[in-house]
C-alpha positions as CSV (number, residue, x, y, z in Angstrom):
1,M,136.6,59.5,91.8
2,A,135.2,58.2,88.5
3,I,134.8,54.6,87.9
4,N,135.5,53.5,84.4
5,T,132.8,51.0,83.4
6,E,133.5,49.9,79.9
7,K,130.7,48.0,78.4
8,K,131.3,46.1,75.1
9,E,128.8,47.3,72.5
10,E,126.8,44.6,70.9
11,F,124.4,44.5,68.0
12,A,120.7,44.5,68.9
13,L,120.3,41.2,67.0
14,G,122.4,38.1,67.6
15,K,124.1,35.9,65.0
16,E,121.2,33.4,65.1
17,N,118.7,36.3,64.5
18,L,120.6,37.5,61.4
19,R,120.7,33.9,60.1
20,L,117.0,33.6,60.5
21,I,116.4,37.0,58.8
22,M,118.4,35.8,55.8
23,I,116.3,32.6,55.6
24,G,113.1,34.7,55.7
25,F,114.5,36.9,53.0
26,L,115.2,33.9,50.8
27,I,111.6,32.6,51.5
28,I,110.2,35.9,50.3
29,I,112.4,35.8,47.1
30,V,111.2,32.3,46.4
31,G,107.6,33.5,46.7
32,F,108.2,36.3,44.2
33,I,109.9,33.8,41.8
34,L,106.8,31.7,42.0
35,M,104.8,34.7,40.7
36,I,107.0,35.0,37.6
37,G,105.5,34.0,34.2
38,G,102.2,33.8,32.5
39,S,103.0,36.4,29.9
40,S,102.2,36.0,26.3
41,A,104.5,36.5,23.3
42,D,101.7,38.2,21.4
43,P,100.1,41.1,23.2
44,N,96.8,40.4,21.3
45,V,96.5,36.9,22.7
46,F,95.4,36.4,26.3
47,N,97.3,33.7,28.3
48,K,95.2,32.0,30.9
49,A,98.4,30.7,32.7
50,I,98.5,33.9,34.6
51,F,95.6,32.6,36.7
52,S,97.3,29.4,37.7
53,F,97.2,28.1,41.3
54,Q,101.0,28.8,41.7
55,R,100.7,32.5,40.9
56,I,97.3,33.3,42.5
57,T,97.4,31.1,45.7
58,L,100.7,29.5,46.4
59,A,103.1,32.4,45.8
60,P,101.2,34.9,48.0
61,I,101.1,32.4,50.8
62,V,104.8,31.8,50.6
63,V,105.5,35.5,50.6
64,M,103.2,36.1,53.6
65,F,104.9,33.2,55.4
66,G,108.3,34.8,54.7
67,F,107.1,38.1,56.2
68,V,105.8,36.4,59.3
69,F,109.1,34.5,59.6
70,E,110.9,37.8,59.4
71,I,108.9,39.1,62.3
72,Y,109.7,36.0,64.3
73,A,113.4,36.3,63.4
74,I,113.5,39.9,64.6
75,M,111.5,39.3,67.8
76,K,113.3,36.1,68.9
77,K,115.5,36.7,71.9
78,P,119.1,35.8,71.4
79,G,120.3,32.7,73.1
80,S,122.3,32.9,76.3
81,K,126.1,33.1,76.0
82,K,128.0,30.5,78.0
């Protein structure tokens, strides 16, 4: 006598986790956008704008925050279903 126990297959991550992952991905993209710029039209002229606070300090902090947020989004337990 075999008992048929059908279990509905679910994704490992819930809807909230996927939403948080997308938010983290957007944070990382914003960090990389902050790194854009500082180039010079003439290759013989050095542009000191490449060493601005935005590109050297702020953008890497934003990117690292995005990666930490991604880890949180993946590790967060899905909420209980009622």
